[in-house]
C-alpha positions as MATLAB code, in Angstrom:
seq = 'XXXXXXXXXXXXXXXXXXXXXXXXXXXXXXXXXXXXXXXXXXXXXXXXXXXXXXXXXXXXXXXXXXXXXXXXXXXXXXXXXXXXXXXXXXXXXXXXXXXXXXXXXXXXXXXXXXXXXXXXXXXXXXXXXXXXXXXXXXXXXXXXXXXXXXXXXXXXXXXXXXXXXXXXXXXXXXXXXXXXXXXXXXXXXXXXXXXXXXXXXXXXXXXXXXXXXXXXXXXXXXXXXXXXXXXXXXXXXXXXXXXXXXXXXXXXXXXXXXXXXXXXXXXXXXXXXXXXXXXXXXXXXXXXXXXXXXXXXXXXXXXXXXXXXXXXXXXXXXXXXXXXXXXX';
ca = [
     -18.975   46.611   51.960;
     -21.392   44.590   53.535;
     -21.464   40.653   53.267;
     -25.065   40.789   51.650;
     -24.047   41.134   47.338;
     -24.474   40.537   43.979;
     -22.329   38.358   42.875;
     -21.513   38.929   38.441;
     -18.979   36.624   36.959;
     -17.269   37.825   33.516;
     -17.371   41.580   34.817;
     -14.936   43.339   32.354;
     -16.779   41.603   29.254;
     -18.859   44.216   27.146;
     -22.046   43.160   29.107;
     -20.183   42.804   32.158;
     -19.307   46.282   32.866;
     -22.645   47.816   30.892;
     -24.635   45.500   34.029;
     -22.296   46.843   36.641;
     -22.706   50.484   35.924;
     -26.745   50.435   35.363;
     -26.899   48.777   38.630;
     -25.008   50.944   40.410;
     -27.669   53.779   38.878;
     -30.368   51.341   39.725;
     -29.023   51.597   43.736;
     -27.306   48.581   43.846;
     -24.330   49.343   46.229;
     -22.525   46.093   47.028;
     -21.703   43.996   44.247;
     -18.643   41.397   43.747;
     -17.329   41.023   40.214;
     -15.141   38.117   39.279;
     -12.812   37.729   36.114;
      -9.542   36.863   35.434;
      -8.565   40.246   34.844;
      -8.450   43.537   37.125;
      -9.142   46.434   34.771;
     -10.305   49.753   36.147;
     -12.316   50.394   39.199;
     -16.226   50.463   39.181;
     -17.874   52.410   41.933;
     -19.386   50.201   44.860;
     -17.957   47.274   43.121;
     -15.330   44.942   44.922;
     -13.347   42.750   42.148;
     -11.712   39.489   42.454;
      -9.212   38.426   40.179;
      -9.717   34.561   39.235;
     -11.587   32.173   37.241;
     -14.816   30.440   37.619;
     -13.169   27.177   37.428;
     -11.403   27.623   40.708;
     -13.919   26.130   43.383;
     -11.609   27.183   46.382;
     -12.050   30.307   45.424;
     -16.037   30.126   44.823;
     -15.875   28.100   48.097;
     -14.390   31.298   50.083;
     -17.070   33.353   48.307;
     -19.679   31.056   49.393;
     -18.078   31.389   53.231;
     -17.240   35.106   53.204;
     -20.835   36.526   51.694;
     -24.384   36.261   51.034;
     -25.522   36.354   47.664;
     -28.883   37.243   46.723;
     -28.531   37.514   42.651;
     -26.305   35.904   40.197;
     -25.457   37.000   36.869;
     -22.945   34.626   35.394;
     -21.988   36.094   32.052;
     -18.608   34.658   32.080;
     -18.044   32.519   29.067;
     -15.629   31.610   25.839;
     -17.727   33.111   22.439;
     -18.474   31.690   19.808;
     -15.451   32.335   17.253;
     -13.264   31.861   19.937;
     -14.744   28.056   20.925;
     -14.278   26.998   17.570;
     -10.695   27.498   17.544;
     -10.302   26.426   21.367;
     -13.140   23.839   22.021;
     -11.653   21.966   24.975;
     -10.762   25.228   27.037;
     -14.452   26.648   25.604;
     -16.122   23.467   26.959;
     -14.393   23.185   30.506;
     -15.420   27.076   30.609;
     -18.940   27.067   29.609;
     -19.909   23.819   30.971;
     -18.229   23.020   33.611;
     -17.447   26.837   34.921;
     -21.087   26.940   34.500;
     -22.063   23.799   36.748;
     -19.148   25.588   39.376;
     -21.780   28.628   39.518;
     -24.962   26.848   39.758;
     -23.493   25.191   42.451;
     -22.612   28.044   44.252;
     -25.962   29.181   44.190;
     -27.196   25.769   45.621;
     -25.121   26.653   48.550;
     -25.894   30.196   48.683;
     -29.740   28.751   48.869;
     -29.520   26.348   51.178;
     -27.108   28.712   53.751;
     -30.241   31.309   53.713;
     -32.760   29.740   53.146;
     -33.992   31.402   50.317;
     -34.127   30.852   46.475;
     -31.370   32.546   44.841;
     -32.352   34.201   41.352;
     -29.629   33.229   38.645;
     -29.393   34.917   35.242;
     -28.055   33.164   32.479;
     -27.323   35.012   29.113;
     -27.861   32.147   26.448;
     -27.239   32.886   22.821;
     -29.244   32.272   19.068;
     -26.467   29.703   18.908;
     -28.647   27.313   20.529;
     -30.354   27.349   17.022;
     -29.423   25.393   14.107;
     -31.016   25.831   10.679;
     -31.222   23.089    8.061;
     -31.494   25.624    5.252;
     -32.041   29.692    5.300;
     -34.942   30.405    6.825;
     -36.574   33.526    6.790;
     -39.735   32.829    9.470;
     -39.470   34.195   13.192;
     -37.802   31.085   15.328;
     -39.574   30.300   18.416;
     -37.617   29.171   21.520;
     -38.803   25.121   20.666;
     -37.877   25.413   16.899;
     -34.440   24.216   15.612;
     -32.210   23.771   18.877;
     -31.880   20.397   19.248;
     -28.616   20.208   17.574;
     -26.906   23.736   18.058;
     -23.603   23.754   15.080;
     -21.190   25.424   17.622;
     -19.319   24.196   20.632;
     -20.670   27.474   22.028;
     -23.759   27.041   21.208;
     -24.026   23.457   22.413;
     -22.846   24.301   25.858;
     -25.740   27.102   25.714;
     -28.182   24.806   25.528;
     -26.750   22.371   27.879;
     -26.632   24.859   30.553;
     -30.376   26.007   30.002;
     -31.133   22.486   30.263;
     -29.299   21.921   33.314;
     -30.700   25.629   34.595;
     -34.230   24.438   34.116;
     -33.437   21.343   35.750;
     -32.398   22.566   38.904;
     -35.004   25.596   38.878;
     -36.877   26.500   42.631;
     -40.115   24.860   40.714;
     -38.171   21.509   41.516;
     -36.602   22.001   45.118;
     -37.354   23.667   48.287;
     -34.557   26.118   48.157;
     -32.309   26.782   45.227;
     -31.604   28.786   42.039;
     -34.589   30.564   40.236;
     -33.229   30.586   36.490;
     -33.896   33.125   34.750;
     -31.930   32.796   30.728;
     -32.458   34.847   27.587;
     -31.193   33.911   24.100;
     -29.664   36.753   22.800;
     -29.461   37.925   19.529;
     -25.856   39.842   18.080;
     -25.651   42.809   20.603;
     -23.668   46.126   19.840;
     -21.989   48.474   22.079;
     -20.609   51.675   21.148;
     -18.785   52.047   24.091;
     -16.503   48.628   23.990;
     -15.044   46.319   21.501;
     -16.248   43.433   20.822;
     -13.763   40.377   21.281;
     -14.557   36.791   19.917;
     -18.027   36.690   19.022;
     -19.236   35.595   15.878;
     -21.743   38.372   15.216;
     -18.993   40.730   15.777;
     -19.160   41.991   12.161;
     -21.085   44.938   13.044;
     -19.804   46.617   16.019;
     -16.437   45.994   14.459;
     -17.794   47.789   11.220;
     -19.136   51.216   13.225;
     -16.136   50.920   15.619;
     -13.368   50.712   12.265;
     -15.821   53.802   10.667;
     -15.433   56.223   13.986;
     -11.707   55.745   13.835;
     -11.569   56.568   10.425;
     -10.221   52.822    9.311;
     -11.662   51.052    6.589;
     -13.380   46.895    8.037;
     -12.563   43.702    5.808;
     -15.927   42.033    6.262;
     -16.004   38.479    7.051;
     -19.482   37.746    6.481;
     -21.389   37.611    2.782;
     -23.410   41.251    2.716;
     -26.958   39.780    1.655;
     -26.620   37.978    5.461;
     -28.842   38.813    8.142;
     -28.843   38.386   12.192;
     -31.169   39.658   14.518;
     -29.079   42.462   16.749;
     -30.271   44.817   19.616;
     -27.939   47.637   21.494;
     -26.881   47.370   24.464;
     -28.852   49.828   26.400;
     -31.964   47.026   25.364;
     -29.845   43.929   26.076;
     -29.662   45.282   29.807;
     -33.423   46.620   30.121;
     -34.268   43.010   28.845;
     -31.818   41.684   32.351;
     -33.451   43.758   34.698;
     -37.323   43.360   33.306;
     -37.331   39.436   33.268;
     -34.721   39.336   36.822;
     -37.482   41.537   38.584;
     -40.676   39.778   37.331;
     -42.468   37.721   39.197;
     -41.827   33.557   38.969;
     -45.678   32.719   38.428;
     -45.302   34.969   34.800;
     -42.228   32.963   33.553;
     -43.961   30.144   31.372;
     -40.185   29.335   29.584;
     -37.152   29.088   31.390;
     -35.116   30.521   28.576;
     -36.678   33.639   26.070;
     -36.052   35.105   22.722;
     -35.665   38.745   22.237;
     -34.975   40.875   19.119;
     -35.152   44.462   17.683;
     -33.772   44.364   14.451;
     -32.383   41.841   11.313;
     -30.797   44.209    8.651;
     -28.532   42.644    6.249;
     -24.527   43.274    6.074;
     -25.318   45.423    3.442;
     -27.782   47.796    5.186;
     -25.333   47.939    8.341;
     -23.003   49.413    5.830;
     -25.328   51.810    4.408;
     -26.405   52.981    7.790;
     -22.978   53.470    9.228;
     -22.127   55.406    6.073;
     -24.733   57.839    6.607;
     -22.902   59.081    9.799;
     -19.166   58.111    8.851;
     -19.137   59.436    5.038;
     -15.663   58.383    4.529;
     -16.133   54.885    5.616;
     -15.027   52.026    3.105;
     -15.848   48.280    3.451;
     -14.572   45.103    1.777;
     -15.145   41.445    2.241;
     -12.898   39.081    2.899;
     -15.056   35.830    3.766;
     -14.017   33.676    6.416;
     -15.907   30.151    5.439;
     -15.949   28.803    9.002;
     -17.598   32.094   10.271;
     -19.771   32.225    7.545;
     -21.047   28.655    7.440;
     -21.815   29.424   11.576;
     -23.963   32.361   10.656;
     -25.832   30.403    8.197;
     -26.882   28.123   11.054;
     -28.196   30.719   12.931;
     -31.837   32.055   12.417;
     -32.311   35.754   10.328;
     -35.308   36.556   12.621;
     -36.411   35.589   15.884;
     -39.967   35.418   17.591;
     -39.985   37.317   20.699;
     -43.852   37.146   21.697;
     -43.465   34.957   24.876;
     -40.767   37.588   26.438;
     -43.484   40.363   25.187;
     -46.396   38.513   26.917;
     -44.654   36.935   29.740;
     -42.709   39.904   31.167;
     -43.120   43.114   29.146;
     -39.989   42.712   27.307;
     -40.408   45.567   24.332;
     -36.891   46.721   22.255;
     -36.590   50.545   22.633;
     -34.335   50.754   19.445;
     -34.931   49.996   16.050;
     -32.163   50.120   13.470;
     -32.380   54.123   12.977;
     -32.932   54.734   16.608;
     -29.927   52.911   17.549;
     -27.437   55.300   15.389;
     -28.999   58.000   15.707;
     -29.625   58.003   19.926;
     -27.594   55.756   21.002;
     -24.876   54.346   18.124;
     -23.415   57.739   17.013;
     -23.019   59.894   20.080;
     -21.583   57.454   22.554;
     -19.010   56.577   19.891;
     -18.200   59.626   18.932;
     -17.692   60.614   22.330;
     -15.688   57.452   22.769;
     -13.226   58.317   20.012;
     -13.314   62.200   21.171;
     -15.104   63.043   17.621;
     -16.557   66.510   17.121;
     -20.289   66.096   16.637;
];
């Protein structure tokens, strides 16, 4: 592996593994992947075991490599962050600052701008009451309810201030405020929107599921292929066309009951009951049911490929049946 690389933190997460595989398919050969634990090796990837809080490790990476792009995916997710706010803020804020600093050092070292992708979240929003309008990037994002949302908004603001439009060489900061993301190949860990993928994975394994959120609640969602496609699109577009530092994207916003009914179409024996988690319900109630993604559509050509029905038919069901070795 040469010294010119793409650098990905949180590489073992749902998005990290899918992103690395997609980059490989796109022809990216030199990838440095950082995470706390080593899992299965991925082609054309050098794995480094360690933490984004380890500044000596990051200094070593800075000395050894020339980084062309940074995908900073490492984070403590929303539900886990509420249960351990001190750890979450250390990782989600201080860790992100460390990766920003790495990007700045690389920019100075190479005398060029370093592309920097940051996955933000609809957790930055805090609706005072259930609002069925489509929320724009400027709406309801001054006071997030959760530690996770607060950290995402803080890091968005830091990234915006550090962006290359303000300096000679620095980070070229680009962020997407993701809705809930459904992966058919990996199980979710610690997110508040996990009820949807948890439900689907339980059904595929012929297990019942206790849902922690009320049946009528809606959140915006996308499937993982759309999430990765959005990352590629925003990273490839000319900086001149980006009028925002952070963009909404979305695909569909079904209720919990609609998710259940759609899952039952493919897994007829699936049974779901409810055991409402008041803390997680409160978080979900603070998030929008719908977001407006017209800015992403207009500025960098975002368009979801999968609506709810197409997600199940073309992505979720075929992949999840393969994962659990089910007959078609």
